[in-house]
C-alpha positions as a Python dict, from the first residue, in 0.01 Angstrom:
ca = {
    (1, 'M'): (0, 0, 0),
    (2, 'R'): (-195, 320, 56),
    (3, 'G'): (-202, 253, 432),
    (4, 'L'): (177, 227, 445),
    (5, 'F'): (210, 554, 252),
    (6, 'M'): (-29, 730, 493),
    (7, 'M'): (160, 595, 795),
    (8, 'K'): (494, 721, 659),
    (9, 'R'): (342, 1061, 583),
    (10, 'N'): (201, 1086, 938),
    (11, 'I'): (537, 986, 1089),
    (12, 'I'): (710, 1259, 887),
    (13, 'K'): (449, 1512, 1003),
    (14, 'A'): (497, 1411, 1368),
    (15, 'C'): (876, 1438, 1341),
    (16, 'T'): (850, 1780, 1175),
    (17, 'I'): (617, 1912, 1444),
    (18, 'A'): (844, 1778, 1722),
    (19, 'T'): (1148, 1942, 1561),
    (20, 'L'): (971, 2279, 1533),
    (21, 'I'): (861, 2264, 1898),
    (22, 'F'): (1214, 2194, 2023),
    (23, 'A'): (1368, 2461, 1798),
    (24, 'A'): (1122, 2724, 1921),
    (25, 'Q'): (1191, 2641, 2285),
    (26, 'S'): (1570, 2662, 2250),
    (27, 'S'): (1602, 2987, 2052),
    (28, 'H'): (1641, 3326, 2222),
    (29, 'A'): (1816, 3656, 2170),
    (30, 'S'): (1955, 3905, 2419),
    (31, 'L'): (1748, 4215, 2485),
    (32, 'I'): (2070, 4418, 2474),
    (33, 'T'): (2179, 4565, 2141),
    (34, 'N'): (2550, 4521, 2064),
    (35, 'G'): (2636, 4369, 2403),
    (36, 'G'): (2972, 4253, 2266),
    (37, 'F'): (3061, 4602, 2133),
    (38, 'E'): (3156, 4456, 1795),
    (39, 'S'): (2975, 4753, 1632),
    (40, 'G'): (3145, 5020, 1839),
    (41, 'L'): (2910, 5197, 2079),
    (42, 'A'): (2600, 5143, 1859),
    (43, 'G'): (2298, 5113, 2090),
    (44, 'W'): (2483, 5261, 2388),
    (45, 'T'): (2501, 5613, 2533),
    (46, 'C'): (2816, 5716, 2719),
    (47, 'V'): (2863, 6030, 2929),
    (48, 'T'): (3215, 6108, 3056),
    (49, 'P'): (3280, 6464, 3174),
    (50, 'G'): (3655, 6509, 3136),
    (51, 'G'): (3713, 6152, 3015),
    (52, 'N'): (3645, 5920, 2727),
    (53, 'C'): (3476, 5595, 2637),
    (54, 'G'): (3473, 5379, 2329),
    (55, 'T'): (3562, 5032, 2208),
    (56, 'A'): (3901, 4875, 2161),
    (57, 'S'): (4078, 4548, 2098),
    (58, 'W'): (4372, 4613, 2334),
    (59, 'G'): (4366, 4430, 2663),
    (60, 'G'): (4225, 4122, 2494),
    (61, 'P'): (3844, 4132, 2467),
    (62, 'K'): (3671, 3851, 2655),
    (63, 'E'): (3447, 3769, 2357),
    (64, 'G'): (3484, 3868, 1992),
    (65, 'S'): (3733, 4128, 1879),
    (66, 'R'): (3628, 4442, 2074),
    (67, 'H'): (3523, 4552, 2424),
    (68, 'F'): (3395, 4869, 2592),
    (69, 'Y'): (3641, 5093, 2776),
    (70, 'G'): (3575, 5400, 2986),
    (71, 'Y'): (3761, 5646, 3206),
    (72, 'D'): (3636, 5973, 3348),
    (73, 'N'): (3922, 6177, 3508),
    (74, 'G'): (3655, 6368, 3698),
    (75, 'P'): (3319, 6333, 3864),
    (76, 'G'): (3229, 5991, 3715),
    (77, 'G'): (3119, 5837, 3388),
    (78, 'L'): (2807, 5653, 3275),
    (79, 'S'): (2731, 5408, 2997),
    (80, 'Y'): (2371, 5294, 2950),
    (81, 'Q'): (2112, 5134, 2725),
    (82, 'S'): (1732, 5105, 2755),
    (83, 'F'): (1517, 4811, 2643),
    (84, 'A'): (1155, 4696, 2662),
    (85, 'T'): (1051, 4481, 2961),
    (86, 'N'): (733, 4359, 3128),
    (87, 'I'): (669, 4504, 3474),
    (88, 'G'): (715, 4236, 3739),
    (89, 'S'): (892, 3990, 3506),
    (90, 'T'): (1230, 3842, 3595),
    (91, 'Y'): (1534, 3881, 3370),
    (92, 'S'): (1887, 3745, 3382),
    (93, 'I'): (2197, 3958, 3327),
    (94, 'D'): (2545, 3828, 3248),
    (95, 'F'): (2861, 4017, 3153),
    (96, 'F'): (3238, 4041, 3193),
    (97, 'Y'): (3418, 4336, 3352),
    (98, 'G'): (3778, 4433, 3417),
    (99, 'S'): (4023, 4715, 3474),
    (100, 'S'): (4371, 4806, 3361),
    (101, 'S'): (4461, 4914, 3715),
    (102, 'T'): (4358, 4832, 4072),
    (103, 'S'): (4576, 5090, 4245),
    (104, 'P'): (4446, 5347, 4305),
    (105, 'T'): (4103, 5193, 4313),
    (106, 'N'): (3878, 5226, 4011),
    (107, 'N'): (3508, 5174, 4078),
    (108, 'L'): (3226, 5022, 3874),
    (109, 'S'): (2861, 4993, 3973),
    (110, 'L'): (2550, 4863, 3800),
    (111, 'E'): (2182, 4954, 3825),
    (112, 'V'): (1907, 4771, 3634),
    (113, 'G'): (1546, 4714, 3744),
    (114, 'D'): (1552, 4633, 4117),
    (115, 'L'): (1922, 4531, 4110),
    (116, 'A'): (2216, 4747, 4222),
    (117, 'E'): (2572, 4611, 4250),
    (118, 'T'): (2920, 4753, 4308),
    (119, 'F'): (3229, 4577, 4176),
    (120, 'S'): (3587, 4565, 4295),
    (121, 'F'): (3894, 4468, 4097),
    (122, 'S'): (4135, 4210, 4236),
    (123, 'T'): (4395, 4206, 3959),
    (124, 'D'): (4510, 4433, 3679),
    (125, 'D'): (4438, 4346, 3317),
    (126, 'S'): (4208, 4052, 3388),
    (127, 'W'): (3840, 3975, 3335),
    (128, 'S'): (3580, 3878, 3598),
    (129, 'S'): (3228, 3755, 3526),
    (130, 'F'): (2895, 3858, 3678),
    (131, 'S'): (2559, 3678, 3663),
    (132, 'S'): (2239, 3768, 3843),
    (133, 'T'): (1867, 3828, 3797),
    (134, 'F'): (1650, 4136, 3835),
    (135, 'T'): (1281, 4223, 3827),
    (136, 'A'): (1159, 4489, 3586),
    (137, 'I'): (993, 4782, 3761),
    (138, 'S'): (877, 4961, 3444),
    (139, 'A'): (789, 4887, 3082),
    (140, 'T'): (1124, 5035, 2972),
    (141, 'T'): (1428, 4934, 3173),
    (142, 'S'): (1763, 5109, 3162),
    (143, 'L'): (2088, 4924, 3224),
    (144, 'H'): (2332, 5173, 3383),
    (145, 'F'): (2705, 5117, 3432),
    (146, 'F'): (2863, 5391, 3647),
    (147, 'F'): (3241, 5415, 3653),
    (148, 'D'): (3482, 5630, 3850),
    (149, 'T'): (3853, 5627, 3773),
    (150, 'D'): (4136, 5836, 3908),
    (151, 'G'): (4299, 6050, 3641),
    (152, 'G'): (4569, 5867, 3449),
    (153, 'S'): (4539, 5554, 3664),
    (154, 'G'): (4321, 5311, 3480),
    (155, 'T'): (4041, 5226, 3246),
    (156, 'L'): (3733, 5011, 3309),
    (157, 'W'): (3625, 4741, 3060),
    (158, 'L'): (3293, 4568, 2981),
    (159, 'D'): (3219, 4287, 2735),
    (160, 'D'): (2960, 4028, 2633),
    (161, 'I'): (2660, 4187, 2808),
    (162, 'V'): (2350, 3967, 2781),
    (163, 'V'): (2001, 4026, 2924),
    (164, 'D'): (1735, 3756, 2875),
    (165, 'A'): (1383, 3700, 3003),
    (166, 'V'): (1370, 3419, 3259),
    (167, 'V'): (1095, 3176, 3164),
    (168, 'A'): (936, 2942, 3415),
    (169, 'S'): (1088, 2597, 3402),
    (170, 'V'): (847, 2347, 3251),
    (171, 'P'): (935, 1979, 3244),
    (172, 'E'): (1011, 1896, 2881),
    (173, 'P'): (958, 1542, 2748),
    (174, 'S'): (1259, 1393, 2578),
    (175, 'S'): (1251, 1375, 2201),
    (176, 'I'): (1251, 993, 2207),
    (177, 'A'): (946, 983, 2434),
    (178, 'L'): (766, 1236, 2214),
    (179, 'L'): (847, 1040, 1899),
    (180, 'G'): (741, 716, 2068),
    (181, 'L'): (409, 871, 2166),
    (182, 'A'): (353, 989, 1809),
    (183, 'L'): (431, 644, 1669),
    (184, 'A'): (199, 476, 1922),
    (185, 'G'): (-80, 714, 1823),
    (186, 'L'): (-27, 646, 1455),
    (187, 'S'): (-22, 271, 1516),
    (188, 'F'): (-344, 293, 1715),
    (189, 'A'): (-509, 501, 1442),
    (190, 'R'): (-400, 250, 1176),
    (191, 'R'): (-539, -46, 1373),
    (192, 'K'): (-866, 137, 1431),
    (193, 'K'): (-898, 217, 1061),
    (194, 'A'): (-819, -146, 961),
    (195, 'A'): (-1087, -285, 1195),
}
């Protein structure tokens, strides 16, 4: 009877360890603070000579209930945030962008690590998505969004900004195979002890 109890206890231990391993591998958080702008501009700095930036619900946010908006009416605006990175490491960046007007042209560009992109707007009042990777070139990386709008002719939008570290892909055994291996080991240990 004691052997059966020990086997059950070892099976429970193996299942618990397997669950913790899988949970640790699947959890992550964005390096960007308030990337959905649900807390206003908390975590962000915005510079708009002659313009304005903030958060709003009009225009239909892509995610959540708010999004960033910015217009400059002058020499250009900037919204940015800095975060800790490891030099030489690769990171992914994903976000949504849009504009309330495409005529005259409103411009948006991005700089982060070794990545620089410029965006165009194909339709008014719609969202487009962007996904890419970049390599960190310093221990602190700044994500810069530059925007340039013609006075009274449009506002640029950003939403759901996510930056994550890219980890090397490692083949992961399926949970059934891992559990089977644990059960085989326990069975072998029980037979060895009985002999």
